[in-house]
N, C-alpha and C positions, 0 to 999 in steps of 0.2 A: 210202135219207138224205133225209128234209126240207129243201128248198133256201133255204127260206124261213120266215122270222118275221113276225108280225105282221099286216096288212092290206093287201097288194098292190093300189094302187088300178087297175090294169088288169083282173084277176079280179074286183074288186069291182064296178067300172064296167059290165063286161059279163057277169058270170054263166058258167056254163056253156051255152056258145053252141051245144052239138051234141055228143050222145052218141053215141058209135060202139060195134060191138059187141068183144067179146072175140076171141081167135083160140082157136078150140075143135076143129077139125080139121087135120090135116096138108096142109102145103101148098109149091106148088112154084113160082115166079117168075124173072125174069132176074136183078132187083134188089132185095133187100131192104134196107130203110135202118130202120134201129133208132135210133130216138127221133121224139119227137112236138110238137117246139117249131118256132120260126119257121127255124132251121136245116135241119131234116129237112125242112120244108115248102117252103123255096126248093130245096132239091136234088130233092125229088122232082117239083116242078114245072117245074124245068127238062130233067129227064130224060124226063118225060113228054108235054113240049111236040115231043120230039125224035123220039118213037117207041119209047121205052123199055117195057118192061111193070115195073111197080113194085108191090111191096108194102111198107106202112108198119107198124111195130108200135111202141107206146109203152107203158111200164111204167105210167104214170098216165093221168089224163084228157089228152085231147089240149092242148098251150099250159098245161098246170099246173104246170110245173118252174121252171126259171131265164126263161121267156120272161115270165109273167105278174110278174116282179119285174125286168123290165128297165129300165136306164136309156131306152130308144128314143132314143138321140141317135143321128143318122146325120152321120156327119163324113167327112172323107177325113184328118182330121188322127189320125194314130195318137198313142197313150198313150208312146210311144218318140216325141222330135223328130226332125226330119227330118236334122239334124245330129249328133245320136248315132246315127242306126240308120246313118249313114254313116260313123261311125268302126266301125261292128260289121261292115257287109256290102259298104262301098264306096258310093259317091256313085250310080253305076247302078242299084244294088239298090234305094237309097232311093227315088231317084227312080221308080224303078217301081211301088214298091208306094205310095207318096202317089198317082201318076197313076191306078193303080188304083183305089183307094180314092175318086178323086173321079167317077172314070166310073162307078163302083158307084152312088151317088147319083142320077146322071142314071138310069142303068138301073132304080132302085128306082121313081124317080118314073113313068118312063112304064109299068110294070109295075103300079103304083099305080093309075094315070090308067085302065087299062083294065078294072078291075072296081071300082073305088070302095069305100067303105065302110072304109077303113082311117085316116083322118083325117091322112093323108100332109100334112105342110104344109112349104115350104119357107124357110128361117131365115137368119139370118147367125148366124157363132159369133165371139165376142168372147175371143179365150184371154189375159188378162191377167196382169201381173207380179205374183207375191205378196208379192216382196222389191226392195228397190232394186239388191239385187246379181244379180237375176236378168236385169235389162236390156240387159245385155251379150250374153249367149246369145239372147236373145229378140231382139235385132235382128240376130244372126247368121243366126239362124232363119228371120228374116224376109226376107233378101235371097236367103237359099237357094230359099226356096220362090217366089220374085219369079224366080229364073234359071231354073225350071223351068217357068215359065208358071203357076204358079198363083195363082188369084185372092184377092190379101192387099194387104192397106195399112195404114200406121202411126197409131196415133192416139194423139196426146199425151196427158199430165195434164191439161190443162184441160179438153179434150175429151170426155176419158173421164168426168169429173164433169158436165161440164155435160150431154152428150148420153147418158148411160147410168149416171149416180148411182154410178161406181165410184171407190173413191179407190184407185189404182194410179199408180205413175210411169211406166206405157206398156202396151199392149198391140198384138196382131195381131188385125187384122177380117177374116177369112175371109166372102167373099160366098155360096160354097157349103157348106150345111149343112140338114141339116130334120129334122123329128121325125115320129114316127110312133105309133100304138096298136100294139104288137108283139103284144098277144092278138088285135085283130081282124085283122090281117095275116095272122097265123098260119092262123086261122079260114078268111079269105076264099081264103089261098092250097089248103087242104086242099079247098075245097068247090071249087076249079077243078081241082084234082087229081081229084079224083072225077068230073067229067065227062070226063076222057080215060081212065077206066078204071083206076083206082088203088084198091085194097083196102087200108083204113085200119083198124087194131086197136087200140085202148086198153085199160090195165089188163089188160095182157100182157108179163109179163118175162120177159127172155132169160136163162137159166142157163146153157148153154155155146155156145160157138163152134167148129167142127171144120174147119179150112181142109181142102181136098183140091184135085187137081190140075186138076180140072175142075169142078167145084162147092166150095160151102160147107154145109155143116149147121150149122143152127142148132135148139136144144130151149129150150122154153121150161120154165119153173116147174112148169106144170102137165102137163109131157111131152110137148105138142106139138110135132113136127117141121117144119122150114121147109127146103124145099131153093133154093139160090139159085145162080145163076151168079158174081153177086156180091154182096157185103155192103158198105153204107157204114154205119159206125158215126158218129149225127151226136147223139146221147146226152148234148152238154153236158158238165158236170162229170164226169159216170159214164161216161165215154168210157174214164178214165186207170186202170178196173179192169182192163182188157183187158192191161194191160202192165206188165211188170215193171220197165220203164224209166222213172224221174221225167220229166215232159216238161213240167209246169207245176206252178204250186202254186195252192192252193186258198187264197182269201180271203174274206171277207163285205164287203159295202157296204151303208150305212143311205141311207134317203131318205124323203124325205115329200112329199107334195101338201095345197095349200087347198084350201076351198073356194074357189067362184067369185069371183073377185076386178072390181074395175071396172078399165077401162080405165086411167083416173089412178091406179089403185093400182099395176097391173102395171108402169107406166113401158114402158122399153125391152124388158122379158124377152117382152111381146108377140110381137118378132118376132127378136129377137135370144137365142141360148142362150150362157151365159158358162161358163168355166172359167178356172183359174188354173196357173201354173207350179210351184207347190208338187207335193209327192207324199207321201201320197196327196191328189189335187186334190178340191178342192170343184167342184160344178157346179150352176147354175141354170136352169131352164128355163121355159116355160109348157106346159099343154095347150089341145087347140084349142077345147075347152070353157070357157076363161078361167079356169083354175087357173094357181098360181104352184107350182113344184116345187123341190127341192134334194136333194141327196145328196151321199156320200163318206164321212169316216171311216172309209175300209176299214182294215180289221185283219187278223191271221191265224185267226182264230178262224173254224172250221168245224163246230164240234159245237153242233148246233141249241138246246139248253137254253142254253148259255153265250151264244149268238148272241144268242136270245129276251131273255135277259135285261138284253140293253145295248141294246136300240133307244132305250129312252128317255132314256137319258145322252146317246146318241148325238145323239139330237135336240137337246137342249138345248145340245152343242156345235156342232151344224151353226148352227142359229139364233144362236148369240154369233158366228160365223165371219162369218155375212151379215152380221149389224149393225155389225160392224167394218169390213166393207169395201163394204157398200151401206147406210150408216146410216138412209137414208129409205124404204128397203125394209121391209113391214110385213107378214110372213108370220105367219100363224097355221095351224097343222097341223091336217088334219082325218083324213088316214090317214098312219100310218108304217109303215113296215117295212123288213126287211133280206133279204138274198140272199145266197146261196153261190154264188160265180164262180171261174174259173180264169184266172190269167195267166201269159204263159210270161216267158222272160228278157228277150227283147227285146222282146216286146209284138208279134209278128207271129204268125198261127195257123198251125196245122198243117193240110194236105189232102193225103191219099195214103196209100198202103200202108206199113207198116212191118214190118220184117223179121221179127219176131216171130210174126207171121200170116199173112205172105206175100201174093203181087199181087193175091190174090182178095179180098181183104179192106182197104177204105179206110177211112181214118179223116178226121173233119171236126170239126175243134178250134177252133172261132170264137172263141179267147180274147182277153179282154181288153173293154178299152172301145168296140171298134168292132165287136161281134158283128155286130150285122144286115149292116152294110156289109161285111165279111168273108165271111159266109156268101152275099150274092149274088156275089163272085167265085166262092168255093169251088164254087159248084154249077155256073158254067161250067168250072172247072178238072176237077172231077172227071168232068164229062160227056167232055170231051176225053181224059182219061187211060181211059177206060173204053170210048172208042173209038179208042183209040188214035193220036191226034193230038196235036200239040205243043200246049202252052201256056206263054206267057212265065214265069208264074210259078210254074209246077210244082217247080222246081228251088228257088227263096229258100224256097217253104213247104213243102217237105218236109222229113222226118226227118234230112235228111242233114246240114243245119246244123246238128244236135247235135254233129256229130264222131264 
């Protein structure tokens, strides 16, 4: 399935950065990772750094699926507010998830600093009230985060307008957020993986998975076989094809970026990403080369032709919403696109094995608005599971929470 419509900025900006070969001969390995986006790249990199043998198999070109249409916002703030997550899983679990996401941003910063070229940029995050009635819950969210030592402060209505040009009754300002070029990050990670000895193949689709007691057999659509001691399915949305149990729902999200703007036109977006309490939420951000961007208007469409037809109308709606909230912001889209993503009921990811495929096949489902942040956590979690060591998030991020 085509996962994107229109002209995703990241792939247009960077082009095809590297061509990898198809898998044309039978092979064996310790760990086979199915998928070639940023989630697969982070997992492969983590395993290789700790001495594991890895083969990566991607059905498209590397980074050409949802990674190329990603929002690329790195936040510890989960799509589900902390107070709501606590109602579902308890405050201890909610604090653990939020704290892990906060640490993941710092870990990603350190990782990106080691090899550069990813446009990683630290930013603030402004989470503003879409409606006056949202203020009460937003204040509760603020106090809950403060109680767990997260770096937040309250911004009153007057300061919101004066400092950020936002019409809202209040907002939470977080000092820990970042943005990155997800496409470059993906390729930089895989370049590092090759130096560790990874074998990377693209344009190779997996047709079947056969788990056994001591190994897993994969077969490609061309009839090539791969025997691995462990398999990690990190193919984004398409992971769901291997499960009969519904674990997420597919949605489409719409976005655009502008041509480069003057600093005076960019305003607070230069250093602050902004998003709202409404669901689905509008978000706004900048890119390192001085462009403004925005996205949202998520819907339940995952049929490519229908999604394609909606890009321009969704673009108009996004611009109308921005004009209402930030009337001084003048954004003229240069590239607009849509991407199909998946989200879970509670906003948390799934990492680990599922009963349907047994203990040697693990899933990496970094679904929701925190995909890259979740993937950074999941890389360490999956390594811990593979090595038989405990991880504090193994249970919370497992399929067991589905009941």
